[in-house]
C-alpha positions in Angstrom: -20.6 18.7 -0.2 -17.2 17.0 0.2 -16.1 18.0 -3.3 -17.2 21.6 -2.7 -15.2 21.7 0.4 -12.1 20.3 -1.4 -12.5 23.0 -4.2 -12.7 25.8 -1.6 -9.6 24.4 0.2 -7.7 24.1 -3.1 -8.1 27.7 -4.2 -5.6 29.4 -1.9 -2.6 27.4 -3.1 -1.6 25.5 -6.2 -2.5 21.9 -5.5 -3.1 20.9 -9.1 -0.6 18.0 -9.2 -1.6 16.7 -5.8 -5.3 16.7 -6.7 -4.6 15.2 -10.2 -2.4 12.4 -8.7 -4.8 11.7 -5.9 -7.7 11.5 -8.2 -6.0 9.2 -10.6 -4.9 6.9 -7.8 -8.3 6.8 -6.2 -9.9 6.0 -9.6 -7.2 3.3 -10.0 -8.1 1.9 -6.6 -11.7 1.7 -7.7 -10.8 0.0 -11.0 -8.6 -2.5 -9.0 -11.4 -3.1 -6.5 -14.0 -3.7 -9.3 -11.7 -5.9 -11.4 -10.5 -8.0 -8.4 -14.1 -8.3 -7.0 -15.4 -9.5 -10.3 -12.6 -12.0 -10.8 -13.0 -13.6 -7.4 -16.8 -13.5 -7.7 -16.7 -15.4 -10.9 -14.2 -17.8 -9.3 -16.6 -18.3 -6.3 -19.4 -19.1 -8.7 -17.4 -21.5 -10.9 -15.1 -23.3 -8.3 -15.6 -24.9 -4.9 -15.0 -22.7 -1.9 -12.0 -24.7 -0.8 -10.3 -24.2 -4.1 -11.0 -20.5 -4.1 -9.6 -20.3 -0.5 -6.4 -22.1 -1.5 -5.9 -19.8 -4.5 -6.5 -16.6 -2.4 -4.1 -17.9 0.2 -1.3 -18.1 -2.4 -2.3 -14.8 -3.9 -2.1 -13.3 -0.4 1.3 -15.0 0.1 2.7 -13.3 -3.1 1.5 -9.9 -1.7 3.2 -10.6 1.6 6.5 -11.6 0.1 6.4 -8.6 -2.2 6.0 -6.5 0.9 9.1 -8.1 2.5 11.1 -7.5 -0.7 10.3 -3.8 -0.9 13.5 -2.5 0.8 11.8 0.9 1.2 12.5 1.6 -2.5 9.0 2.9 -3.4 9.3 5.6 -0.8 12.9 6.4 -1.7 12.2 6.6 -5.4 9.5 9.1 -4.7 12.1 11.4 -3.3 15.3 10.6 -5.2 14.2 9.4 -8.7 12.2 12.5 -9.5 11.7 14.0 -12.9 13.8 13.1 -15.9 17.6 12.8 -16.2 20.5 10.4 -15.9 20.5 10.4 -12.1 16.9 9.5 -11.9 17.4 6.7 -14.5 20.4 5.3 -12.6 18.6 5.4 -9.3 15.7 3.5 -10.8 18.0 0.9 -12.5 19.7 0.0 -9.2 16.2 -0.2 -7.6 15.2 -2.8 -10.2 18.4 -4.8 -9.4 17.9 -4.6 -5.7 14.2 -5.5 -6.0 15.1 -8.6 -8.1 17.6 -9.9 -5.5 15.4 -9.2 -2.5 12.4 -10.8 -4.2 14.2 -14.1 -4.8 15.6 -14.2 -1.3 12.3 -13.4 0.3 10.5 -16.0 -1.8 12.9 -18.7 -0.8 12.5 -17.8 2.9 8.7 -17.9 2.6 8.6 -21.1 0.7 10.8 -22.7 3.5 8.2 -21.4 6.0 5.4 -23.0 4.1 7.3 -26.3 3.9 8.0 -26.3 7.7 4.7 -24.9 9.0 2.4 -26.5 6.4 -0.6 -24.2 6.7 -3.7 -26.1 5.6 -4.8 -23.4 3.2 -1.5 -23.5 1.2 -1.2 -27.3 0.9 -1.8 -27.1 -2.9 1.6 -25.4 -3.4 3.5 -28.0 -1.3 1.7 -30.9 -3.1 2.3 -29.4 -6.6 5.4 -30.0 -8.8 8.6 -27.9 -8.2 7.8 -25.7 -11.2 5.1 -24.0 -9.2 7.7 -22.7 -6.7 9.4 -21.0 -9.6 6.1 -19.5 -10.7 5.6 -18.2 -7.2 9.0 -16.5 -7.2 8.6 -15.0 -10.6 5.1 -13.7 -9.6 6.8 -12.0 -6.6 9.4 -10.4 -8.8 6.9 -9.0 -11.2 4.6 -7.8 -8.4 7.5 -6.0 -6.7 8.4 -4.4 -10.0 4.9 -3.1 -10.4 5.2 -1.1 -7.2 8.4 0.8 -8.2 7.2 1.2 -11.8 4.1 3.0 -10.5 6.2 5.3 -8.3 8.5 6.1 -11.2 5.5 7.1 -13.3 4.3 9.3 -10.5 7.6 11.1 -10.2 7.5 12.1 -13.9 3.8 12.9 -13.5 2.6 10.3 -15.9 -0.4 9.4 -13.8 -2.2 8.0 -16.9 0.3 5.2 -17.1 -0.4 4.1 -13.5 -4.1 4.0 -14.3 -3.4 2.2 -17.6 -1.4 -0.6 -15.9 -4.1 -1.1 -13.2 -6.8 -1.1 -15.8 -5.0 -3.6 -18.0 -4.5 -6.0 -15.0 -8.3 -5.7 -14.2 -9.4 -6.4 -17.8 -6.9 -9.1 -18.7 -7.7 -11.2 -15.6 -11.4 -11.6 -16.4 -11.2 -13.9 -19.4 -8.5 -16.0 -17.7 -10.9 -17.0 -14.9 -13.1 -18.7 -17.4 -10.3 -21.0 -18.6 -10.7 -24.6 -17.6 -8.5 -25.7 -14.7 -7.0 -29.2 -14.9 -8.2 -31.7 -12.4 -4.7 -31.8 -11.0 -3.9 -28.8 -8.8 -6.8 -26.6 -10.0 -6.2 -24.1 -7.2 -2.7 -23.5 -8.5 -4.0 -22.6 -11.9 -6.6 -20.2 -10.4 -3.8 -18.6 -8.5 -1.7 -18.3 -11.7 -4.6 -16.6 -13.5 -5.0 -14.1 -10.6 -1.3 -13.1 -10.4 -0.1 -13.4 -14.0 -1.3 -10.0 -15.3 0.3 -8.1 -12.3 3.6 -9.8 -12.8 3.7 -9.3 -16.6 2.8 -5.6 -16.4 5.4 -5.2 -13.7 8.2 -6.7 -15.7 7.3 -4.8 -18.9 7.0 -1.6 -16.9 10.5 -2.1 -15.3 12.0 -2.5 -18.8 10.1 0.4 -20.5 9.4 3.2 -17.9 12.9 4.8 -18.3 12.3 5.1 -22.0 9.0 6.8 -21.2 10.9 9.3 -19.1 13.2 10.1 -22.0 16.1 8.0 -20.8 17.2 4.4 -20.4 18.2 1.8 -17.8 21.7 2.7 -16.8 24.2 1.7 -14.1 26.1 5.0 -14.0 27.3 7.6 -13.4 26.8 7.5 -9.7 24.2 10.1 -8.7 25.3 12.7 -6.1 22.3 11.7 -4.0 23.1 8.0 -4.0 24.2 7.8 -0.4 21.2 9.8 0.8 18.9 7.6 -1.2 20.3 4.4 0.3 20.0 5.9 3.8 16.5 7.1 3.1 15.6 3.6 1.8 17.0 1.9 4.9 15.2 4.2 7.3 11.9 3.9 5.4 12.2 0.2 4.9 12.0 -0.3 8.6 9.1 2.2 8.8 7.4 0.6 5.8 7.7 -2.8 7.3 5.9 -1.4 10.4 3.5 0.7 8.4 2.4 -2.2 6.1 3.0 -5.1 8.4 -0.7 -5.4 9.6 -1.9 -5.0 6.0 0.2 -8.0 4.8 0.8 -10.0 8.0 -2.9 -10.2 9.1 -4.0 -12.3 6.0 -1.0 -14.6 6.5 -1.8 -15.0 10.2 -5.3 -16.0 9.1 -4.3 -18.4 6.4 -1.9 -20.1 8.8 -4.7 -20.8 11.3 -7.9 -21.5 9.3 -9.0 -23.9 6.7 -9.1 -23.0 3.0 -12.9 -22.6 3.2 -12.8 -20.1 6.1 -9.9 -18.3 4.3 -12.1 -17.9 1.3 -14.7 -16.0 3.4 -12.1 -13.9 5.0 -10.6 -12.9 1.6 -13.9 -11.8 0.2 -14.2 -9.2 3.1 -10.4 -8.5 3.1 -10.4 -7.9 -0.7 -12.9 -5.1 -0.2 -11.2 -3.7 2.9 -7.7 -3.8 1.5 -8.6 -1.9 -1.7 -10.5 0.7 0.3 -7.6 1.1 2.7 -5.4 1.7 -0.4 -7.3 5.0 -1.0 -5.6 6.9 1.9 -2.3 5.2 1.1 -2.6 6.4 -2.6 -3.4 9.9 -1.5 -0.4 9.8 0.8 1.8 8.5 -2.0 0.7 11.5 -4.1 1.4 13.8 -1.1 4.9 12.2 -0.7 5.7 12.7 -4.4 4.3 16.3 -4.5 5.1 17.4 -1.0 6.9 20.7 -1.0 7.4 20.8 -4.8 7.4 24.2 -6.4 7.3 25.8 -2.9 3.8 24.6 -2.2 3.0 24.5 1.5 3.0 21.0 3.0 0.6 21.9 5.7 -2.0 23.1 3.2 -1.5 19.9 1.1 -1.9 17.8 4.2 -5.2 19.4 5.1 -6.6 18.9 1.6 -5.4 15.2 1.6 -6.9 14.6 5.0 -10.3 16.0 3.9 -10.3 13.9 0.8 -9.2 10.6 2.4 -11.3 11.0 5.5 -14.4 11.8 3.5 -14.0 8.9 1.2 -13.4 6.4 4.0 -16.5 7.7 5.8 -18.6 7.2 2.7 -17.2 3.7 2.3 -18.0 2.8 5.9 -21.6 4.0 5.6 -21.9 2.0 2.4 -20.7 -1.3 4.0 -22.9 -0.9 7.0 -25.9 -0.4 4.8 -25.1 -3.0 2.2 -23.1 -5.8 3.9 -26.0 -8.2 3.2 -25.2 -7.9 -0.5 -22.1 -10.1 0.1 -24.2 -13.2 0.8 -26.7 -12.2 -1.9 -23.9 -12.1 -4.5 -21.4 -14.7 -3.2 -23.8 -17.1 -1.5 -24.7 -18.1 2.1 -21.4 -20.0 2.4 -19.7 -16.6 2.6 -21.9 -15.2 5.4 -19.0 -14.7 7.7 -17.5 -12.2 5.2 -20.7 -10.1 5.5 -20.4 -10.2 9.3 -16.9 -9.0 9.6 -16.9 -6.5 6.8 -18.6 -3.4 8.3 -16.4 -3.2 11.4 -13.2 -3.7 9.4 -14.2 -1.0 6.9 -14.9 1.4 9.8 -11.3 1.1 10.8 -10.5 3.0 7.6 -11.4 6.3 9.2 -8.6 6.2 11.9 -6.4 4.6 9.2 -6.7 7.7 7.0 -5.5 9.8 9.9 -2.5 7.5 10.6 -1.6 7.1 7.0 -1.5 10.8 6.2 0.2 11.9 9.4 2.9 9.3 8.7 3.3 10.7 5.2 3.7 14.2 6.6 6.5 12.8 8.9 8.3 11.3 6.0 8.0 14.5 3.9 9.4 16.6 6.7 12.0 13.9 7.6 10.7 13.4 11.1 12.2 10.0 11.6 11.4 9.6 15.3 7.7 10.2 14.5 7.9 7.9 11.6 9.3 5.0 13.7 6.9 5.6 16.6 3.8 5.6 14.4 4.7 2.6 12.4 5.8 0.5 15.4 2.6 1.4 17.2 0.5 0.3 14.1 2.4 -3.0 13.9 2.3 -3.9 17.6 -1.3 -2.8 18.1 -2.6 -5.0 15.3 -0.2 -8.0 14.8 0.2 -8.9 18.5 -3.6 -9.0 19.2 -4.1 -10.9 16.0 -1.5 -13.6 17.0 -3.5 -14.0 20.3 -7.0 -13.8 19.0 -7.0 -15.5 15.5 -6.0 -19.0 16.7 -9.0 -19.1 19.0 -11.6 -16.9 17.3 -10.5 -17.2 13.6 -11.5 -14.4 11.3 -13.6 -12.7 14.0 -10.4 -12.4 16.1 -8.7 -10.8 13.0 -11.6 -8.3 12.7 -11.2 -7.3 16.4 -7.5 -6.9 16.2 -7.8 -4.8 13.0 -10.3 -2.4 14.5 -8.6 -1.9 17.9 -5.1 -1.6 16.4 -6.1 1.1 13.9 -7.8 3.2 16.6 -4.7 3.0 18.8 -2.4 3.9 15.9 -4.5 7.0 15.0 -4.3 8.3 18.6 -0.5 8.0 18.5 -0.3 9.6 15.1 -2.4 12.6 16.2 -0.1 13.0 19.3 3.1 12.7 17.2 1.7 15.3 14.7 0.8 17.7 17.5 4.3 17.4 19.1 6.1 17.8 15.8 4.0 20.8 14.8 4.6 22.5 18.2 8.3 21.9 18.0 8.4 23.3 14.4 6.5 26.5 15.5 8.8 26.9 18.5 11.8 26.6 16.2 10.4 29.3 13.9 9.8 31.6 16.9 13.4 31.1 18.1 14.7 32.0 14.7 12.6 35.2 14.7 13.9 36.1 18.1 17.5 35.4 17.1 17.1 37.5 14.0 15.7 40.4 15.9 18.5 40.2 18.5 21.3 40.6 15.9 19.7 43.6 14.1 21.8 46.7 15.1 19.9 49.3 16.9 19.5 52.8 15.4 21.6 55.4 17.2 19.6 57.7 19.5 19.2 61.1 18.1 20.6 64.0 20.2 18.0 66.1 21.9 
């Protein structure tokens, strides 16, 4: 039924590239979810829960630092490193350099935080030799590269390369989990196996993707849009921090307040939720890359994207409510808390689809005020309740903050969209009136 509706909506306009990109990214999300779930399931069967919890805490930490090091570049590249040519290659090269510097600085800052705060779930890293801090930093750099590499592939419409990288990561991880961990710092080795494929594919992609686009990494000449790209990155870095803050900050709030065993249960549920929530984000990324290209109507693209994302999140919600008991059946009774928080956290994906796509629309149309309002609301409505609830209620407090915050953000996003649409229509009406006013009147014929 949903697919039939999508086809009917797609016929009036050319949405070929949007549908292709969205489909590939959704399939990629499914591959990522399956590969990650199998990896951590095997780890849960082979290793003690405490060890799995410590490894997932470090893996979550890499994702958090990667988010801090983003600088808004994935969004900016989607608009200013489009297609093939010297300007696109130069813009991407400087993005690689900026990402490298930001990743190192963000890693150092986070490692200092771990040294001072000493969360119980990350004690393996602080007790390990210094070399593991270098491994952590390199993992952040490679992970950050993977984000901008995927966007560069999207802008040259090489969606197959995005799917190929995700698939390689999912496949290569699996044999690694069976490797024997040394008795000393086994959690660190499990963390390395989980993050290594992501980092390696990110580094290789950063070096090779410009060649795929028919060019090369280059520092010049300076693109005409360089100033606009920097400003766009700055604006969207702030909005991206707000937009993604709950996604990356909530697991860090949890790992800073719970034991490694409890963190393991949270990560089982969070791993499913996070990948599912990537689906609207991926569709939004395709909308951002394709929005307005070739004269296609953004409003029509948004309706199609909303139908696709909302339908998929509804199906995911129904599936988790019906099948949440499978978590304990598969992982074991020690992970029963994961089964309890999963359905409600997944249900928050329906308002998230609305928020994500209306935010993408605001970015495509350069509605910066709406962008800031939506992202700040999302951050405040989730992070602040989490800071209050998680210390006392643990992962159940995280669940409540996640659900309430996403609902509030969706209401604000709908309101911002309605106001922006009304202003745009009013502007068009004024243009029509002004155009009519300046048309010279025909002389009156003599009677």
